[in-house]
PDB file with SEQRES, HELIX, SHEET and CRYST1 records, atoms N, CA, C and O in Angstrom:
SEQRES   1 A   89  MET PRO ILE THR ASP HIS PHE ASP SER PHE THR PRO ASN          
SEQRES   2 A   89  PRO SER ALA PRO VAL THR GLY GLY PHE ALA ILE THR PRO          
SEQRES   3 A   89  ASP ASP GLY ALA ASP LEU ALA THR LEU PRO ARG ALA LEU          
SEQRES   4 A   89  MET VAL ALA SER GLY GLY ASP LEU ALA VAL VAL LEU LYS          
SEQRES   5 A   89  ASP GLY SER ALA LEU THR LEU PRO ALA LEU VAL PRO GLY          
SEQRES   6 A   89  VAL ILE TYR PRO ILE ARG ALA ARG ARG VAL MET VAL SER          
SEQRES   7 A   89  GLY THR SER ALA ASP GLY ILE VAL GLY LEU TYR                  
SHEET    1 AA1 3 GLY A  21  ALA A  23  0                                        
SHEET    2 AA1 3 VAL A  86  LEU A  88 -1                                        
SHEET    3 AA1 3 ALA A  38  MET A  40 -1                                        
SHEET    1 AA2 3 ALA A  56  LEU A  62  0                                        
SHEET    2 AA2 3 GLY A  45  LEU A  51 -1                                        
SHEET    3 AA2 3 ALA A  72  VAL A  75 -1                                        
CRYST1    1.000    1.000    1.000  90.00  90.00  90.00 P 1           1          
ATOM      1  N   MET A   1       0.852  -1.194  -0.034  1.00  0.00           N  
ATOM      2  CA  MET A   1      -0.036  -0.023   0.003  1.00  0.00           C  
ATOM      3  C   MET A   1       0.828   1.185   0.006  1.00  0.00           C  
ATOM      4  O   MET A   1       1.733   1.204   0.840  1.00  0.00           O  
ATOM      5  N   PRO A   2       0.686   2.218  -0.813  1.00  0.00           N  
ATOM      6  CA  PRO A   2       1.468   3.445  -0.945  1.00  0.00           C  
ATOM      7  C   PRO A   2       1.257   4.245   0.274  1.00  0.00           C  
ATOM      8  O   PRO A   2       0.207   4.208   0.915  1.00  0.00           O  
ATOM      9  N   ILE A   3       2.343   5.016   0.601  1.00  0.00           N  
ATOM     10  CA  ILE A   3       2.357   5.867   1.708  1.00  0.00           C  
ATOM     11  C   ILE A   3       1.521   7.207   1.376  1.00  0.00           C  
ATOM     12  O   ILE A   3       1.640   7.728   0.267  1.00  0.00           O  
ATOM     13  N   THR A   4       0.755   7.700   2.264  1.00  0.00           N  
ATOM     14  CA  THR A   4       0.014   8.902   2.078  1.00  0.00           C  
ATOM     15  C   THR A   4       0.813  10.080   2.620  1.00  0.00           C  
ATOM     16  O   THR A   4       1.234  10.080   3.777  1.00  0.00           O  
ATOM     17  N   ASP A   5       1.021  11.109   1.751  1.00  0.00           N  
ATOM     18  CA  ASP A   5       1.646  12.318   2.159  1.00  0.00           C  
ATOM     19  C   ASP A   5       0.791  13.469   2.055  1.00  0.00           C  
ATOM     20  O   ASP A   5       0.694  14.061   0.980  1.00  0.00           O  
ATOM     21  N   HIS A   6       0.110  13.869   3.166  1.00  0.00           N  
ATOM     22  CA  HIS A   6      -0.791  14.976   3.123  1.00  0.00           C  
ATOM     23  C   HIS A   6      -0.165  16.319   2.901  1.00  0.00           C  
ATOM     24  O   HIS A   6      -0.889  17.297   2.717  1.00  0.00           O  
ATOM     25  N   PHE A   7       1.197  16.426   2.909  1.00  0.00           N  
ATOM     26  CA  PHE A   7       1.852  17.687   2.618  1.00  0.00           C  
ATOM     27  C   PHE A   7       2.631  17.663   1.293  1.00  0.00           C  
ATOM     28  O   PHE A   7       3.466  18.533   1.045  1.00  0.00           O  
ATOM     29  N   ASP A   8       2.360  16.684   0.464  1.00  0.00           N  
ATOM     30  CA  ASP A   8       3.012  16.664  -0.835  1.00  0.00           C  
ATOM     31  C   ASP A   8       2.794  17.805  -1.662  1.00  0.00           C  
ATOM     32  O   ASP A   8       3.666  18.134  -2.467  1.00  0.00           O  
ATOM     33  N   SER A   9       1.584  18.535  -1.543  1.00  0.00           N  
ATOM     34  CA  SER A   9       1.359  19.681  -2.421  1.00  0.00           C  
ATOM     35  C   SER A   9       1.936  20.953  -1.903  1.00  0.00           C  
ATOM     36  O   SER A   9       1.916  21.971  -2.596  1.00  0.00           O  
ATOM     37  N   PHE A  10       2.474  20.928  -0.653  1.00  0.00           N  
ATOM     38  CA  PHE A  10       3.080  22.133  -0.086  1.00  0.00           C  
ATOM     39  C   PHE A  10       4.438  22.517  -0.698  1.00  0.00           C  
ATOM     40  O   PHE A  10       5.257  21.644  -0.987  1.00  0.00           O  
ATOM     41  N   THR A  11       4.671  23.805  -0.892  1.00  0.00           N  
ATOM     42  CA  THR A  11       5.949  24.246  -1.417  1.00  0.00           C  
ATOM     43  C   THR A  11       7.064  24.197  -0.366  1.00  0.00           C  
ATOM     44  O   THR A  11       6.869  24.727   0.728  1.00  0.00           O  
ATOM     45  N   PRO A  12       8.274  23.559  -0.658  1.00  0.00           N  
ATOM     46  CA  PRO A  12       9.244  23.529   0.433  1.00  0.00           C  
ATOM     47  C   PRO A  12       9.828  24.906   0.692  1.00  0.00           C  
ATOM     48  O   PRO A  12       9.946  25.723  -0.221  1.00  0.00           O  
ATOM     49  N   ASN A  13      10.181  25.150   1.904  1.00  0.00           N  
ATOM     50  CA  ASN A  13      10.749  26.452   2.208  1.00  0.00           C  
ATOM     51  C   ASN A  13      11.863  26.173   3.327  1.00  0.00           C  
ATOM     52  O   ASN A  13      11.887  25.086   3.903  1.00  0.00           O  
ATOM     53  N   PRO A  14      12.758  27.160   3.608  1.00  0.00           N  
ATOM     54  CA  PRO A  14      13.829  26.892   4.680  1.00  0.00           C  
ATOM     55  C   PRO A  14      13.350  26.501   6.000  1.00  0.00           C  
ATOM     56  O   PRO A  14      14.067  25.855   6.764  1.00  0.00           O  
ATOM     57  N   SER A  15      12.117  26.882   6.310  1.00  0.00           N  
ATOM     58  CA  SER A  15      11.590  26.463   7.694  1.00  0.00           C  
ATOM     59  C   SER A  15      10.840  25.276   7.696  1.00  0.00           C  
ATOM     60  O   SER A  15      10.430  24.858   8.779  1.00  0.00           O  
ATOM     61  N   ALA A  16      10.582  24.634   6.608  1.00  0.00           N  
ATOM     62  CA  ALA A  16       9.811  23.389   6.624  1.00  0.00           C  
ATOM     63  C   ALA A  16      10.616  22.192   7.115  1.00  0.00           C  
ATOM     64  O   ALA A  16      11.845  22.240   7.069  1.00  0.00           O  
ATOM     65  N   PRO A  17       9.975  21.115   7.586  1.00  0.00           N  
ATOM     66  CA  PRO A  17      10.717  19.855   8.026  1.00  0.00           C  
ATOM     67  C   PRO A  17      11.612  19.401   6.879  1.00  0.00           C  
ATOM     68  O   PRO A  17      11.324  19.549   5.691  1.00  0.00           O  
ATOM     69  N   VAL A  18      12.690  18.853   7.328  1.00  0.00           N  
ATOM     70  CA  VAL A  18      13.648  18.260   6.355  1.00  0.00           C  
ATOM     71  C   VAL A  18      13.009  17.075   5.631  1.00  0.00           C  
ATOM     72  O   VAL A  18      12.245  16.352   6.270  1.00  0.00           O  
ATOM     73  N   THR A  19      13.256  16.834   4.396  1.00  0.00           N  
ATOM     74  CA  THR A  19      12.815  15.700   3.594  1.00  0.00           C  
ATOM     75  C   THR A  19      13.860  14.865   3.088  1.00  0.00           C  
ATOM     76  O   THR A  19      13.568  13.820   2.505  1.00  0.00           O  
ATOM     77  N   GLY A  20      15.113  15.237   3.260  1.00  0.00           N  
ATOM     78  CA  GLY A  20      16.251  14.385   2.802  1.00  0.00           C  
ATOM     79  C   GLY A  20      17.595  14.841   3.440  1.00  0.00           C  
ATOM     80  O   GLY A  20      17.679  15.926   4.014  1.00  0.00           O  
ATOM     81  N   GLY A  21      18.581  14.036   3.333  1.00  0.00           N  
ATOM     82  CA  GLY A  21      19.897  14.318   3.944  1.00  0.00           C  
ATOM     83  C   GLY A  21      21.006  13.640   3.258  1.00  0.00           C  
ATOM     84  O   GLY A  21      20.742  12.798   2.400  1.00  0.00           O  
ATOM     85  N   PHE A  22      22.219  13.929   3.555  1.00  0.00           N  
ATOM     86  CA  PHE A  22      23.397  13.345   3.005  1.00  0.00           C  
ATOM     87  C   PHE A  22      24.615  13.441   3.977  1.00  0.00           C  
ATOM     88  O   PHE A  22      24.733  14.405   4.735  1.00  0.00           O  
ATOM     89  N   ALA A  23      25.448  12.500   3.940  1.00  0.00           N  
ATOM     90  CA  ALA A  23      26.611  12.572   4.760  1.00  0.00           C  
ATOM     91  C   ALA A  23      27.675  13.535   4.182  1.00  0.00           C  
ATOM     92  O   ALA A  23      27.883  13.507   2.969  1.00  0.00           O  
ATOM     93  N   ILE A  24      28.353  14.376   4.972  1.00  0.00           N  
ATOM     94  CA  ILE A  24      29.269  15.283   4.417  1.00  0.00           C  
ATOM     95  C   ILE A  24      30.775  14.906   4.913  1.00  0.00           C  
ATOM     96  O   ILE A  24      31.086  14.729   6.091  1.00  0.00           O  
ATOM     97  N   THR A  25      31.578  14.825   3.886  1.00  0.00           N  
ATOM     98  CA  THR A  25      33.098  14.711   4.176  1.00  0.00           C  
ATOM     99  C   THR A  25      33.706  16.041   4.039  1.00  0.00           C  
ATOM    100  O   THR A  25      33.701  16.564   2.924  1.00  0.00           O  
ATOM    101  N   PRO A  26      34.227  16.649   5.039  1.00  0.00           N  
ATOM    102  CA  PRO A  26      34.864  17.888   4.943  1.00  0.00           C  
ATOM    103  C   PRO A  26      35.936  17.985   3.856  1.00  0.00           C  
ATOM    104  O   PRO A  26      36.704  17.041   3.668  1.00  0.00           O  
ATOM    105  N   ASP A  27      36.000  19.100   3.146  1.00  0.00           N  
ATOM    106  CA  ASP A  27      36.933  19.240   1.971  1.00  0.00           C  
ATOM    107  C   ASP A  27      37.239  20.797   1.920  1.00  0.00           C  
ATOM    108  O   ASP A  27      36.350  21.640   1.801  1.00  0.00           O  
ATOM    109  N   ASP A  28      38.505  21.071   2.016  1.00  0.00           N  
ATOM    110  CA  ASP A  28      38.931  22.516   1.867  1.00  0.00           C  
ATOM    111  C   ASP A  28      38.735  23.095   0.456  1.00  0.00           C  
ATOM    112  O   ASP A  28      38.565  24.299   0.263  1.00  0.00           O  
ATOM    113  N   GLY A  29      38.768  22.159  -0.534  1.00  0.00           N  
ATOM    114  CA  GLY A  29      38.736  22.638  -1.882  1.00  0.00           C  
ATOM    115  C   GLY A  29      37.471  22.427  -2.760  1.00  0.00           C  
ATOM    116  O   GLY A  29      37.446  22.770  -3.943  1.00  0.00           O  
ATOM    117  N   ALA A  30      36.450  21.861  -2.141  1.00  0.00           N  
ATOM    118  CA  ALA A  30      35.296  21.602  -3.004  1.00  0.00           C  
ATOM    119  C   ALA A  30      34.080  22.000  -2.269  1.00  0.00           C  
ATOM    120  O   ALA A  30      34.009  21.853  -1.049  1.00  0.00           O  
ATOM    121  N   ASP A  31      33.049  22.536  -3.025  1.00  0.00           N  
ATOM    122  CA  ASP A  31      31.801  22.922  -2.568  1.00  0.00           C  
ATOM    123  C   ASP A  31      30.985  21.608  -2.494  1.00  0.00           C  
ATOM    124  O   ASP A  31      31.299  20.608  -3.140  1.00  0.00           O  
ATOM    125  N   LEU A  32      29.885  21.676  -1.641  1.00  0.00           N  
ATOM    126  CA  LEU A  32      28.942  20.568  -1.632  1.00  0.00           C  
ATOM    127  C   LEU A  32      28.164  20.414  -2.807  1.00  0.00           C  
ATOM    128  O   LEU A  32      27.802  21.400  -3.448  1.00  0.00           O  
ATOM    129  N   ALA A  33      27.850  19.141  -3.172  1.00  0.00           N  
ATOM    130  CA  ALA A  33      26.979  18.950  -4.473  1.00  0.00           C  
ATOM    131  C   ALA A  33      25.556  19.557  -4.321  1.00  0.00           C  
ATOM    132  O   ALA A  33      24.934  19.971  -5.299  1.00  0.00           O  
ATOM    133  N   THR A  34      25.060  19.592  -3.031  1.00  0.00           N  
ATOM    134  CA  THR A  34      23.696  20.110  -2.682  1.00  0.00           C  
ATOM    135  C   THR A  34      23.797  21.045  -1.514  1.00  0.00           C  
ATOM    136  O   THR A  34      24.361  20.734  -0.464  1.00  0.00           O  
ATOM    137  N   LEU A  35      23.227  22.205  -1.741  1.00  0.00           N  
ATOM    138  CA  LEU A  35      23.208  23.274  -0.653  1.00  0.00           C  
ATOM    139  C   LEU A  35      22.117  22.781   0.368  1.00  0.00           C  
ATOM    140  O   LEU A  35      20.938  22.634   0.044  1.00  0.00           O  
ATOM    141  N   PRO A  36      22.627  22.529   1.672  1.00  0.00           N  
ATOM    142  CA  PRO A  36      21.719  22.072   2.619  1.00  0.00           C  
ATOM    143  C   PRO A  36      20.897  23.255   3.197  1.00  0.00           C  
ATOM    144  O   PRO A  36      21.267  24.418   3.037  1.00  0.00           O  
ATOM    145  N   ARG A  37      19.796  22.930   3.859  1.00  0.00           N  
ATOM    146  CA  ARG A  37      19.060  23.927   4.709  1.00  0.00           C  
ATOM    147  C   ARG A  37      19.625  23.984   6.102  1.00  0.00           C  
ATOM    148  O   ARG A  37      19.554  25.011   6.777  1.00  0.00           O  
ATOM    149  N   ALA A  38      20.185  22.876   6.527  1.00  0.00           N  
ATOM    150  CA  ALA A  38      20.642  22.729   7.862  1.00  0.00           C  
ATOM    151  C   ALA A  38      21.844  21.676   7.913  1.00  0.00           C  
ATOM    152  O   ALA A  38      22.098  20.914   6.980  1.00  0.00           O  
ATOM    153  N   LEU A  39      22.535  21.724   9.087  1.00  0.00           N  
ATOM    154  CA  LEU A  39      23.627  20.758   9.348  1.00  0.00           C  
ATOM    155  C   LEU A  39      23.328  20.166  10.687  1.00  0.00           C  
ATOM    156  O   LEU A  39      22.618  20.755  11.503  1.00  0.00           O  
ATOM    157  N   MET A  40      23.901  18.939  10.923  1.00  0.00           N  
ATOM    158  CA  MET A  40      23.823  18.330  12.125  1.00  0.00           C  
ATOM    159  C   MET A  40      25.156  17.613  12.285  1.00  0.00           C  
ATOM    160  O   MET A  40      25.772  17.247  11.283  1.00  0.00           O  
ATOM    161  N   VAL A  41      25.627  17.398  13.530  1.00  0.00           N  
ATOM    162  CA  VAL A  41      26.924  16.689  13.804  1.00  0.00           C  
ATOM    163  C   VAL A  41      26.567  15.598  14.781  1.00  0.00           C  
ATOM    164  O   VAL A  41      25.739  15.786  15.673  1.00  0.00           O  
ATOM    165  N   ALA A  42      27.199  14.455  14.606  1.00  0.00           N  
ATOM    166  CA  ALA A  42      27.077  13.175  15.530  1.00  0.00           C  
ATOM    167  C   ALA A  42      27.992  13.287  16.710  1.00  0.00           C  
ATOM    168  O   ALA A  42      27.701  12.804  17.804  1.00  0.00           O  
ATOM    169  N   SER A  43      29.185  13.980  16.448  1.00  0.00           N  
ATOM    170  CA  SER A  43      30.067  14.122  17.487  1.00  0.00           C  
ATOM    171  C   SER A  43      30.460  15.641  17.594  1.00  0.00           C  
ATOM    172  O   SER A  43      30.945  16.214  16.618  1.00  0.00           O  
ATOM    173  N   GLY A  44      30.262  16.244  18.708  1.00  0.00           N  
ATOM    174  CA  GLY A  44      30.419  17.584  18.829  1.00  0.00           C  
ATOM    175  C   GLY A  44      31.793  18.168  18.583  1.00  0.00           C  
ATOM    176  O   GLY A  44      32.759  17.405  18.596  1.00  0.00           O  
ATOM    177  N   GLY A  45      31.957  19.466  18.359  1.00  0.00           N  
ATOM    178  CA  GLY A  45      33.213  20.134  18.086  1.00  0.00           C  
ATOM    179  C   GLY A  45      32.918  21.389  17.341  1.00  0.00           C  
ATOM    180  O   GLY A  45      31.804  21.903  17.248  1.00  0.00           O  
ATOM    181  N   ASP A  46      34.119  21.872  16.776  1.00  0.00           N  
ATOM    182  CA  ASP A  46      34.038  23.066  15.944  1.00  0.00           C  
ATOM    183  C   ASP A  46      33.731  22.695  14.534  1.00  0.00           C  
ATOM    184  O   ASP A  46      34.071  21.591  14.108  1.00  0.00           O  
ATOM    185  N   LEU A  47      33.076  23.604  13.750  1.00  0.00           N  
ATOM    186  CA  LEU A  47      32.696  23.385  12.402  1.00  0.00           C  
ATOM    187  C   LEU A  47      33.145  24.565  11.542  1.00  0.00           C  
ATOM    188  O   LEU A  47      32.583  25.643  11.734  1.00  0.00           O  
ATOM    189  N   ALA A  48      34.085  24.473  10.628  1.00  0.00           N  
ATOM    190  CA  ALA A  48      34.534  25.488   9.795  1.00  0.00           C  
ATOM    191  C   ALA A  48      33.813  25.362   8.416  1.00  0.00           C  
ATOM    192  O   ALA A  48      33.952  24.372   7.699  1.00  0.00           O  
ATOM    193  N   VAL A  49      33.077  26.373   8.114  1.00  0.00           N  
ATOM    194  CA  VAL A  49      32.239  26.415   6.875  1.00  0.00           C  
ATOM    195  C   VAL A  49      32.446  27.681   6.043  1.00  0.00           C  
ATOM    196  O   VAL A  49      32.936  28.717   6.493  1.00  0.00           O  
ATOM    197  N   VAL A  50      32.029  27.502   4.796  1.00  0.00           N  
ATOM    198  CA  VAL A  50      31.902  28.646   3.866  1.00  0.00           C  
ATOM    199  C   VAL A  50      30.306  28.684   3.538  1.00  0.00           C  
ATOM    200  O   VAL A  50      29.705  27.734   3.038  1.00  0.00           O  
ATOM    201  N   LEU A  51      29.740  29.869   3.878  1.00  0.00           N  
ATOM    202  CA  LEU A  51      28.317  29.888   3.730  1.00  0.00           C  
ATOM    203  C   LEU A  51      27.920  30.305   2.268  1.00  0.00           C  
ATOM    204  O   LEU A  51      28.736  30.677   1.424  1.00  0.00           O  
ATOM    205  N   LYS A  52      26.533  30.193   2.069  1.00  0.00           N  
ATOM    206  CA  LYS A  52      26.109  30.367   0.711  1.00  0.00           C  
ATOM    207  C   LYS A  52      26.625  31.722   0.143  1.00  0.00           C  
ATOM    208  O   LYS A  52      26.929  31.801  -1.048  1.00  0.00           O  
ATOM    209  N   ASP A  53      26.713  32.649   0.873  1.00  0.00           N  
ATOM    210  CA  ASP A  53      27.095  34.046   0.374  1.00  0.00           C  
ATOM    211  C   ASP A  53      28.686  34.143   0.198  1.00  0.00           C  
ATOM    212  O   ASP A  53      29.154  35.188  -0.254  1.00  0.00           O  
ATOM    213  N   GLY A  54      29.518  33.092   0.538  1.00  0.00           N  
ATOM    214  CA  GLY A  54      30.850  33.070   0.361  1.00  0.00           C  
ATOM    215  C   GLY A  54      31.629  33.455   1.644  1.00  0.00           C  
ATOM    216  O   GLY A  54      32.848  33.284   1.647  1.00  0.00           O  
ATOM    217  N   SER A  55      31.073  33.910   2.617  1.00  0.00           N  
ATOM    218  CA  SER A  55      31.723  34.214   3.864  1.00  0.00           C  
ATOM    219  C   SER A  55      32.157  32.946   4.578  1.00  0.00           C  
ATOM    220  O   SER A  55      31.437  31.948   4.550  1.00  0.00           O  
ATOM    221  N   ALA A  56      33.345  32.965   5.229  1.00  0.00           N  
ATOM    222  CA  ALA A  56      33.819  31.773   5.879  1.00  0.00           C  
ATOM    223  C   ALA A  56      33.852  32.092   7.449  1.00  0.00           C  
ATOM    224  O   ALA A  56      34.214  33.181   7.894  1.00  0.00           O  
ATOM    225  N   LEU A  57      33.468  31.107   8.164  1.00  0.00           N  
ATOM    226  CA  LEU A  57      33.564  31.250   9.626  1.00  0.00           C  
ATOM    227  C   LEU A  57      33.581  29.909  10.258  1.00  0.00           C  
ATOM    228  O   LEU A  57      33.250  28.893   9.646  1.00  0.00           O  
ATOM    229  N   THR A  58      34.004  29.926  11.596  1.00  0.00           N  
ATOM    230  CA  THR A  58      34.054  28.633  12.320  1.00  0.00           C  
ATOM    231  C   THR A  58      33.089  28.799  13.489  1.00  0.00           C  
ATOM    232  O   THR A  58      33.149  29.732  14.290  1.00  0.00           O  
ATOM    233  N   LEU A  59      32.204  27.824  13.515  1.00  0.00           N  
ATOM    234  CA  LEU A  59      31.123  27.760  14.530  1.00  0.00           C  
ATOM    235  C   LEU A  59      31.740  26.878  15.678  1.00  0.00           C  
ATOM    236  O   LEU A  59      32.020  25.702  15.449  1.00  0.00           O  
ATOM    237  N   PRO A  60      31.930  27.383  16.782  1.00  0.00           N  
ATOM    238  CA  PRO A  60      32.580  26.663  17.897  1.00  0.00           C  
ATOM    239  C   PRO A  60      31.619  25.800  18.766  1.00  0.00           C  
ATOM    240  O   PRO A  60      30.467  26.153  19.020  1.00  0.00           O  
ATOM    241  N   ALA A  61      32.162  24.683  19.184  1.00  0.00           N  
ATOM    242  CA  ALA A  61      31.454  23.758  20.172  1.00  0.00           C  
ATOM    243  C   ALA A  61      30.079  23.486  19.842  1.00  0.00           C  
ATOM    244  O   ALA A  61      29.155  23.753  20.609  1.00  0.00           O  
ATOM    245  N   LEU A  62      29.920  22.911  18.606  1.00  0.00           N  
ATOM    246  CA  LEU A  62      28.494  22.404  18.216  1.00  0.00           C  
ATOM    247  C   LEU A  62      28.177  21.220  19.124  1.00  0.00           C  
ATOM    248  O   LEU A  62      29.034  20.478  19.603  1.00  0.00           O  
ATOM    249  N   VAL A  63      26.935  21.123  19.303  1.00  0.00           N  
ATOM    250  CA  VAL A  63      26.435  19.936  20.167  1.00  0.00           C  
ATOM    251  C   VAL A  63      25.835  18.791  19.328  1.00  0.00           C  
ATOM    252  O   VAL A  63      25.038  19.022  18.419  1.00  0.00           O  
ATOM    253  N   PRO A  64      26.212  17.630  19.638  1.00  0.00           N  
ATOM    254  CA  PRO A  64      25.647  16.529  18.817  1.00  0.00           C  
ATOM    255  C   PRO A  64      24.183  16.421  18.822  1.00  0.00           C  
ATOM    256  O   PRO A  64      23.537  16.619  19.852  1.00  0.00           O  
ATOM    257  N   GLY A  65      23.592  16.084  17.598  1.00  0.00           N  
ATOM    258  CA  GLY A  65      22.122  15.853  17.544  1.00  0.00           C  
ATOM    259  C   GLY A  65      21.332  17.208  17.379  1.00  0.00           C  
ATOM    260  O   GLY A  65      20.116  17.152  17.193  1.00  0.00           O  
ATOM    261  N   VAL A  66      21.943  18.354  17.437  1.00  0.00           N  
ATOM    262  CA  VAL A  66      21.143  19.535  17.329  1.00  0.00           C  
ATOM    263  C   VAL A  66      21.160  19.955  15.745  1.00  0.00           C  
ATOM    264  O   VAL A  66      22.189  19.928  15.070  1.00  0.00           O  
ATOM    265  N   ILE A  67      19.896  20.341  15.255  1.00  0.00           N  
ATOM    266  CA  ILE A  67      19.903  20.757  13.849  1.00  0.00           C  
ATOM    267  C   ILE A  67      20.189  22.257  13.882  1.00  0.00           C  
ATOM    268  O   ILE A  67      19.511  23.045  14.541  1.00  0.00           O  
ATOM    269  N   TYR A  68      21.245  22.603  13.125  1.00  0.00           N  
ATOM    270  CA  TYR A  68      21.710  23.962  13.009  1.00  0.00           C  
ATOM    271  C   TYR A  68      21.280  24.484  11.645  1.00  0.00           C  
ATOM    272  O   TYR A  68      21.710  23.939  10.628  1.00  0.00           O  
ATOM    273  N   PRO A  69      20.397  25.581  11.584  1.00  0.00           N  
ATOM    274  CA  PRO A  69      19.940  26.083  10.309  1.00  0.00           C  
ATOM    275  C   PRO A  69      21.128  26.886   9.534  1.00  0.00           C  
ATOM    276  O   PRO A  69      21.123  28.115   9.452  1.00  0.00           O  
ATOM    277  N   ILE A  70      22.002  26.181   9.055  1.00  0.00           N  
ATOM    278  CA  ILE A  70      23.189  26.814   8.455  1.00  0.00           C  
ATOM    279  C   ILE A  70      23.207  26.364   6.927  1.00  0.00           C  
ATOM    280  O   ILE A  70      23.133  25.182   6.590  1.00  0.00           O  
ATOM    281  N   ARG A  71      23.306  27.363   6.094  1.00  0.00           N  
ATOM    282  CA  ARG A  71      23.297  27.117   4.534  1.00  0.00           C  
ATOM    283  C   ARG A  71      24.717  27.150   4.144  1.00  0.00           C  
ATOM    284  O   ARG A  71      25.185  28.147   3.593  1.00  0.00           O  
ATOM    285  N   ALA A  72      25.403  26.132   4.397  1.00  0.00           N  
ATOM    286  CA  ALA A  72      26.918  26.022   4.032  1.00  0.00           C  
ATOM    287  C   ALA A  72      27.024  25.530   2.763  1.00  0.00           C  
ATOM    288  O   ALA A  72      26.345  24.558   2.432  1.00  0.00           O  
ATOM    289  N   ARG A  73      27.905  26.150   1.876  1.00  0.00           N  
ATOM    290  CA  ARG A  73      28.187  25.618   0.569  1.00  0.00           C  
ATOM    291  C   ARG A  73      29.464  24.741   0.602  1.00  0.00           C  
ATOM    292  O   ARG A  73      29.697  23.959  -0.319  1.00  0.00           O  
ATOM    293  N   ARG A  74      30.306  24.877   1.689  1.00  0.00           N  
ATOM    294  CA  ARG A  74      31.444  24.098   1.878  1.00  0.00           C  
ATOM    295  C   ARG A  74      31.690  23.858   3.362  1.00  0.00           C  
ATOM    296  O   ARG A  74      31.481  24.719   4.217  1.00  0.00           O  
ATOM    297  N   VAL A  75      32.167  22.579   3.626  1.00  0.00           N  
ATOM    298  CA  VAL A  75      32.531  22.316   5.154  1.00  0.00           C  
ATOM    299  C   VAL A  75      34.052  22.001   4.925  1.00  0.00           C  
ATOM    300  O   VAL A  75      34.458  21.133   4.153  1.00  0.00           O  
ATOM    301  N   MET A  76      34.758  22.733   5.617  1.00  0.00           N  
ATOM    302  CA  MET A  76      36.266  22.756   5.561  1.00  0.00           C  
ATOM    303  C   MET A  76      36.820  21.654   6.528  1.00  0.00           C  
ATOM    304  O   MET A  76      36.296  21.363   7.603  1.00  0.00           O  
ATOM    305  N   VAL A  77      37.914  21.097   6.023  1.00  0.00           N  
ATOM    306  CA  VAL A  77      38.718  20.083   6.914  1.00  0.00           C  
ATOM    307  C   VAL A  77      39.396  20.794   7.991  1.00  0.00           C  
ATOM    308  O   VAL A  77      39.349  20.439   9.169  1.00  0.00           O  
ATOM    309  N   SER A  78      40.103  21.931   7.499  1.00  0.00           N  
ATOM    310  CA  SER A  78      40.893  22.864   8.365  1.00  0.00           C  
ATOM    311  C   SER A  78      39.963  23.534   9.297  1.00  0.00           C  
ATOM    312  O   SER A  78      39.039  24.215   8.854  1.00  0.00           O  
ATOM    313  N   GLY A  79      40.167  23.369  10.634  1.00  0.00           N  
ATOM    314  CA  GLY A  79      39.332  24.042  11.645  1.00  0.00           C  
ATOM    315  C   GLY A  79      38.107  23.313  12.089  1.00  0.00           C  
ATOM    316  O   GLY A  79      37.354  23.789  12.938  1.00  0.00           O  
ATOM    317  N   THR A  80      37.886  22.041  11.459  1.00  0.00           N  
ATOM    318  CA  THR A  80      36.617  21.371  11.814  1.00  0.00           C  
ATOM    319  C   THR A  80      37.129  20.218  12.731  1.00  0.00           C  
ATOM    320  O   THR A  80      38.016  19.452  12.355  1.00  0.00           O  
ATOM    321  N   SER A  81      36.539  20.131  13.934  1.00  0.00           N  
ATOM    322  CA  SER A  81      36.778  18.964  14.894  1.00  0.00           C  
ATOM    323  C   SER A  81      35.582  18.153  15.085  1.00  0.00           C  
ATOM    324  O   SER A  81      35.694  17.054  15.628  1.00  0.00           O  
ATOM    325  N   ALA A  82      34.405  18.598  14.679  1.00  0.00           N  
ATOM    326  CA  ALA A  82      33.143  17.838  14.788  1.00  0.00           C  
ATOM    327  C   ALA A  82      33.337  16.674  13.792  1.00  0.00           C  
ATOM    328  O   ALA A  82      34.166  16.675  12.882  1.00  0.00           O  
ATOM    329  N   ASP A  83      32.417  15.621  14.096  1.00  0.00           N  
ATOM    330  CA  ASP A  83      32.541  14.454  13.150  1.00  0.00           C  
ATOM    331  C   ASP A  83      31.042  14.021  12.916  1.00  0.00           C  
ATOM    332  O   ASP A  83      30.095  14.452  13.574  1.00  0.00           O  
ATOM    333  N   GLY A  84      30.966  13.159  11.944  1.00  0.00           N  
ATOM    334  CA  GLY A  84      29.555  12.600  11.653  1.00  0.00           C  
ATOM    335  C   GLY A  84      28.580  13.766  11.175  1.00  0.00           C  
ATOM    336  O   GLY A  84      27.446  13.917  11.630  1.00  0.00           O  
ATOM    337  N   ILE A  85      29.183  14.597  10.169  1.00  0.00           N  
ATOM    338  CA  ILE A  85      28.475  15.820   9.645  1.00  0.00           C  
ATOM    339  C   ILE A  85      27.381  15.436   8.689  1.00  0.00           C  
ATOM    340  O   ILE A  85      27.701  14.725   7.737  1.00  0.00           O  
ATOM    341  N   VAL A  86      26.235  15.783   8.809  1.00  0.00           N  
ATOM    342  CA  VAL A  86      25.085  15.601   7.979  1.00  0.00           C  
ATOM    343  C   VAL A  86      24.437  16.803   7.374  1.00  0.00           C  
ATOM    344  O   VAL A  86      24.092  17.734   8.102  1.00  0.00           O  
ATOM    345  N   GLY A  87      24.252  16.835   6.087  1.00  0.00           N  
ATOM    346  CA  GLY A  87      23.526  17.958   5.424  1.00  0.00           C  
ATOM    347  C   GLY A  87      22.024  17.631   5.375  1.00  0.00           C  
ATOM    348  O   GLY A  87      21.669  16.522   4.975  1.00  0.00           O  
ATOM    349  N   LEU A  88      21.132  18.553   5.765  1.00  0.00           N  
ATOM    350  CA  LEU A  88      19.659  18.162   5.613  1.00  0.00           C  
ATOM    351  C   LEU A  88      19.051  19.226   4.771  1.00  0.00           C  
ATOM    352  O   LEU A  88      19.377  20.410   4.854  1.00  0.00           O  
ATOM    353  N   TYR A  89      18.068  18.709   3.878  1.00  0.00           N  
ATOM    354  CA  TYR A  89      17.428  19.652   3.020  1.00  0.00           C  
ATOM    355  C   TYR A  89      15.891  19.310   2.996  1.00  0.00           C  
ATOM    356  O   TYR A  89      15.118  19.988   2.319  1.00  0.00           O  
TER     357      TYR A  89                                                      
END                                                                             
């Protein structure tokens, strides 16, 4: 029996619930293939990112399991100590 999705006709927006995700391997030289709506880490620590607008920053002491509404186009190896990084969209 097919699954019923009562919200299928709704237009996705940045504050809507996530509908997909992907594992992220930090890379200093490559942008992500998909721009996420949010990031989550499995193991806490610092996260160095390049945001959608091109600005770079390090987010200190992220807590595991928290969904952070960060539109990062790149997750850097340099400066990142968090692990198990997931992009959500």
